[in-house]
C-alpha positions in Angstrom: 140.1 115.6 120.2 141.4 117.2 123.5 139.2 118.5 126.2 141.0 121.1 128.3 141.0 121.4 131.9 140.8 125.1 132.7 141.6 126.8 135.8 139.2 129.7 135.8 141.4 131.8 137.8 144.5 131.4 135.7 145.8 134.2 133.6 145.3 132.2 130.3 141.8 130.9 131.2 140.0 132.6 128.5 142.2 131.6 125.6 142.2 128.0 126.7 138.4 127.8 127.3 137.9 129.2 123.8 140.6 126.7 122.2 139.0 123.7 124.0 135.4 124.6 123.0 136.5 125.3 119.4 138.3 122.0 119.2 135.9 119.7 121.0 132.8 121.8 122.0 133.7 121.1 125.6 135.8 122.1 128.5 136.2 121.3 132.2 136.2 124.4 134.2 137.8 124.2 137.6 138.2 126.8 140.5 135.1 128.5 139.2 133.7 129.2 142.6 130.1 127.8 142.1 129.3 125.4 145.0 129.0 121.7 143.8 125.7 121.3 145.7 124.0 124.1 143.4 124.4 121.9 140.4 121.9 119.1 141.2 119.1 121.3 142.1 119.6 123.5 139.0 119.6 120.3 136.8 116.6 118.8 138.6 114.4 121.9 138.1 115.4 122.5 134.3 115.0 118.7 133.8 111.2 119.1 134.8 110.9 121.9 132.4 112.3 120.0 129.4 110.1 117.0 130.3 106.9 119.1 130.5 104.4 120.2 127.8 104.8 123.9 128.7 108.3 124.4 127.3 106.9 125.3 123.9 105.1 128.2 125.7 108.7 129.7 125.8 109.9 129.4 122.4 112.6 131.7 121.6 113.2 133.9 118.6 116.4 135.2 116.9 115.6 138.9 117.8 115.1 138.0 121.5 118.1 135.7 122.0 116.3 133.9 124.9 113.9 131.1 125.3 113.3 127.6 124.4 115.0 126.1 121.5 113.7 122.9 120.3 115.7 120.1 118.6 113.9 120.9 115.3 115.9 124.2 115.0 119.0 123.2 116.7 122.2 124.1 115.0 123.9 122.1 112.3 127.7 122.0 112.9 129.8 122.7 110.0 132.2 119.7 110.8 129.4 117.2 110.5 126.6 118.7 108.8 124.3 116.9 110.9 121.7 118.6 113.3 122.5 118.4 116.8 120.4 116.0 118.9 119.4 118.4 121.6 117.2 121.2 122.8 118.0 123.9 125.2 117.1 127.2 126.8 119.0 130.4 126.0 118.8 132.6 129.5 119.4 136.3 129.5 118.7 138.5 132.5 116.0 140.5 130.6 114.6 137.6 128.6 111.8 135.2 129.2 112.0 132.6 132.0 109.3 130.3 133.4 108.3 131.8 136.8 109.2 128.4 138.6 112.9 128.8 137.5 113.5 132.3 137.4 114.9 132.9 140.9 117.2 129.7 140.8 118.4 130.5 137.4 119.1 134.2 138.1 121.0 133.2 141.1 123.1 130.8 139.2 123.6 133.2 136.4 124.9 135.9 138.8 127.2 133.4 140.5 128.6 132.2 137.2 129.4 135.6 136.0 131.0 136.9 139.2 
């Protein structure tokens, strides 16, 4: 398994990122323009959400493509046939988001897309 280090601003970044995600599920993205100090705050706030009892109030549905996805419905990779041990939140700008996380998430999302 090879985890690629991808320079976001390189001409082949998109292809290399996809290759790494397909082969390992991971990639290291450099030169992306997001300040390192942003990550700890975003992680801390979302960690609080995942530890809360209110996360189930934001259950996502397939038609909305946003919201909380519990471990019980996480994907099953074809390569292993075993359900992933994770829960996650699909965020889209027009989708649901806890009020306490909306501002920091929208800001991070906008930066990541620029």
